[in-house]
C-alpha positions as a Markdown table, in Angstrom:
| # | Residue | x | y | z |
|---|---|---|---|---|
| 1 | Unk | -5.4 | -12.4 | -8.0 |
| 2 | Unk | -8.0 | -11.4 | -10.7 |
| 3 | Unk | -8.7 | -8.0 | -9.3 |
| 4 | Unk | -6.9 | -4.7 | -9.7 |
| 5 | Unk | -6.2 | -3.2 | -6.2 |
| 6 | Unk | -7.9 | 0.2 | -5.5 |
| 7 | Unk | -5.5 | 3.1 | -5.5 |
| 8 | Unk | -4.5 | 4.1 | -2.0 |
| 9 | Unk | -6.5 | 1.4 | -0.4 |
| 10 | Unk | -3.6 | -0.5 | 1.3 |
| 11 | Unk | -5.3 | -3.7 | 0.1 |
| 12 | Unk | -2.8 | -5.4 | -2.3 |
| 13 | Unk | -4.9 | -8.5 | -3.0 |
| 14 | Unk | -8.3 | -6.8 | -3.1 |
| 15 | Unk | -9.6 | -9.0 | -0.3 |
| 16 | Unk | -11.4 | -6.1 | 1.3 |
| 17 | Unk | -9.3 | -6.5 | 4.5 |
| 18 | Unk | -5.8 | -5.1 | 5.0 |
| 19 | Unk | -3.7 | -7.9 | 6.6 |
| 20 | Unk | -0.1 | -9.1 | 7.0 |
| 21 | Unk | -0.2 | -10.3 | 3.4 |
| 22 | Unk | -0.7 | -6.7 | 2.3 |
| 23 | Unk | 1.9 | -5.4 | 4.8 |
| 24 | Unk | 4.5 | -7.7 | 3.1 |
| 25 | Unk | 3.9 | -6.0 | -0.2 |
| 26 | Unk | 3.5 | -2.5 | 1.3 |
| 27 | Unk | 7.0 | -3.0 | 2.8 |
| 28 | Unk | 8.4 | -3.8 | -0.6 |
| 29 | Unk | 6.9 | -0.6 | -2.0 |
| 30 | Unk | 8.2 | 1.4 | 0.9 |
| 31 | Unk | 11.7 | -0.2 | 0.6 |
| 32 | Unk | 11.9 | 0.7 | -3.1 |
| 33 | Unk | 10.3 | 4.1 | -2.8 |
| 34 | Unk | 10.4 | 7.1 | -0.5 |
| 35 | Unk | 9.5 | 10.7 | -0.5 |
| 36 | Unk | 9.6 | 12.0 | -4.1 |
| 37 | Unk | 10.3 | 8.6 | -5.7 |
| 38 | Unk | 7.7 | 7.5 | -8.2 |
| 39 | Unk | 5.9 | 4.5 | -6.8 |
| 40 | Unk | 5.1 | 3.1 | -10.2 |
| 41 | Unk | 2.0 | 1.3 | -11.3 |
| 42 | Unk | 2.7 | -1.8 | -9.1 |
| 43 | Unk | 2.5 | 0.2 | -5.9 |
| 44 | Unk | -0.3 | 2.7 | -6.6 |
| 45 | Unk | -2.5 | 0.8 | -4.1 |
| 46 | Unk | 0.0 | 1.6 | -1.3 |
| 47 | Unk | 0.1 | 5.3 | -2.1 |
| 48 | Unk | -2.5 | 6.3 | 0.5 |
| 49 | Unk | -2.2 | 10.1 | 0.1 |
| 50 | Unk | -2.1 | 9.9 | -3.7 |
| 51 | Unk | 1.1 | 12.0 | -4.2 |
| 52 | Unk | 2.8 | 9.5 | -6.4 |
| 53 | Unk | 5.2 | 8.0 | -3.9 |
| 54 | Unk | 5.2 | 5.5 | -1.1 |
| 55 | Unk | 6.6 | 7.0 | 2.1 |
| 56 | Unk | 6.0 | 7.2 | 5.8 |
| 57 | Unk | 2.9 | 9.4 | 5.3 |
| 58 | Unk | 1.4 | 6.4 | 3.5 |
| 59 | Unk | 2.6 | 4.1 | 6.2 |
| 60 | Unk | 0.6 | 6.0 | 8.7 |
| 61 | Unk | -2.5 | 5.7 | 6.6 |
| 62 | Unk | -1.7 | 2.0 | 6.1 |
| 63 | Unk | -1.6 | 1.6 | 9.9 |
| 64 | Unk | -5.0 | 3.1 | 10.3 |
| 65 | Unk | -6.6 | 0.5 | 8.0 |
| 66 | Unk | -4.6 | -2.5 | 9.1 |
| 67 | Unk | -6.8 | -5.1 | 10.7 |
| 68 | Unk | -4.2 | -7.6 | 11.9 |
| 69 | Unk | -6.6 | -10.4 | 11.1 |
| 70 | Unk | -4.1 | -12.7 | 9.3 |
């Protein structure tokens, strides 16, 4: 990709839009995470509330930025 995703942005590929591509990777982070489970450096962009995990609170934030343009 060439760009490091911004923490909590929901934008996995740093394309400036949150699309189905990003949802695919968000879902992987959510599947391997959960409340209180360290999201790790590969999913920091999906941690919308910055609490160190990827859970349904983050999914709500992801939904608000999702554009559906892809």
